[in-house]
N, C-alpha and C positions, 0 to 999 in steps of 0.2 A: 504493499500498499504506500502511496506518496505521501511524504511527510506533511507538505503544506495542503491545508484542506482546500478547496474550491469555495470562494464566498459567494453566496447567492443572496439577493434582496427579496423578500416576500412581502408585498405591498397589500394590505386591506383597504380598499377604497370605501370612503364612507364621509360622514359631515362630522365634525367636532361638536362636542358639547353634549352636555346630559339629553335635552330634549331630543335628539337624532339617535342616541344610545341603540334602541331597540327595534329601529324603523327598518323596513324591508331594504331601502338603499343602502343601509350600513351591513347587510349581511357579509361582505368582504372583511371589512374590520371585526365581525364577530368572529369570523374562522380564523383570524389570525389570532385573537384573543383565545379562543379553543386550544390553538397549537402552542402558544406559550405556556399556557395552564398544563398542557400533557407534559411539557418538558422543564415544569417548575421553573420559569424564566420570567422575571418582571420586568416591566416597561420603565424607561427613564428617558428623560428630555436630550434632544440631540439637537444642538445649535438653535433651539427656541422653534424648529419649524416641524419636526417629527417626536414620535413618540416611538421608542426603538426598544427590542428585547433581543439578545443573543443567545445563540446554542450552538452546538456542534451534532450533527448525525453521521452514520457511517453504516458501511455493510462491508464485507471482505475485500472490495475492490476501491472503495471511494471514502472520502472524509469530505463532509462540506460543514461549512460555518455557516449559520443562516442568520440574517439580519431581519428579522419581522419589524415592519414598518407601519404605522399609523400617522400619515399627515395630518398635522394640526392646520390646515387650511381647508376651505369649503371644497366640494367636489369639483367645481369649475375650474379651480387654480392649483390642484393638488400636483400637476406636473413638476413644478417649481421645487417643492421639498423633495420630491423623488429623485430629481435631477442632482441636487445637492448631495444627496446621499450616494448616488452613483459615482459622481465627481469624487468625494471624499473619500470613498473607499476604492476607487479604480475598479469597479464592476462593470463588464460589458452588458450591452442591453439584452443580450442573449441569455445572460443569468439573472433576469429579474422577472418576476411573476406577479402579475396582477391579480388579485382576487375580487370579483364585481359580481353585482347585482344583475340578472338578466331578465326582462320581460317575456322572451319570447321562446322560454323554455318552462316545463313543468316545475312548480314548487318541488323543491328538496330533489332535484336532479341536478346533474352538473355535465358540461363539455368542456375538455381541456383541449387546448390549441396553442399554435405559435403565430403571431403575425396577425394579419388581416385588418380590416375595417374597424370603425369604432361603432358603427349601428346605433348612432346617435347617442351613445352614450357619453356625457360630458366628461366625467372622470377619465375617461380612456383616451377622449380627444386632447384633455390637457396634458395627461403623461405622452403622447405620441409626440404632440407639438413640442413640449420641453425636451425631450430625449431626441428629437430628429428624426425619430424613425418608427414605425409600427412594429419593430422586429423584436418582440419580448412575449413572454409565456401570458396566456390569459387562463384563467380557471373562470368559466362562467357559471354563477351559482343561480339556477332557476327559483324565481320568485311568482311566476305566474302573471297573468293579467286581470286586471280588475273586472267584476262581473258585469254584465250588461254595458251600459254606456258610461262607465265611471271613468274619469280623466286618470291616465297614467302617471301625470305628474302628481297629483294628489296621493294615488295609491302608493307611490314608492315612498313617500314621507310618513305614511301609516305605520304604527306598530305591528307585528305579526300577532294575529287572533290566538285564542288558547290552543286550538288543535294545532295550528301550525308550528307553536311554541314548542308542545310536546315533539312533534316530530324533528325538530331542530336539534333537539337533545341525541337523536340517532345519526342526522345528516352530518353535523358539523365534525364529528371525529371520522367518517368518511373522507371529509375533505381533507383533514389533517393527514390521514393515510395517504389521499392522491397526491398530495404536496410532497410528501416523503419518497413515494415511488417515482414521481416525475424527477426528483433531483438525483436520486440515487440509481435508477433502472432506465431514465429516458421517456422519452414521449408516447412511442409507440405502446410501450407496457401500461403506462399510465392511462391511455386512451383505451386500450382493449379492457383494460380493469375497470374502469369509472366512467368512460362516456356512457349515459343511460340511453 
């Protein structure tokens, strides 16, 4: 096994502040919280623009140093904080993973991919603009669409209902497993194991 671990940045997209904590738009940040908890890693402030936690994972072939990040700016502007971490730690875009809410897939399902468009997601738009490239990993976390003629913009800022919260207790640990598999075993294995 190589001695120097690969460094990865795992970004949980969301809005800062207590009022957004448990909203659908913040499912990415919730997944990052779940991963920090799994590894008993706590968050601290980095350059006043990110909340970060660090730990190491490994298998027989690879060691990886994970930097979990929750940008402290709103979704539309979180690209700047992500870029500041990338530059500070000299991490290539191809070792950045964005976890974000996705209206177009069913609740509690996920899709893992590399690169591509932003599909109208302001957090991804901000990241791609600041990083200068769409070539980073995305784990799309399904939140479903509002019933009937509900406004998606309102829907994403509402909290999960009690049934959904129960399901999140099973779904978020799966997201943690997907992140580990993606980093240690690669995209193809992670997609075949977790793309619903």
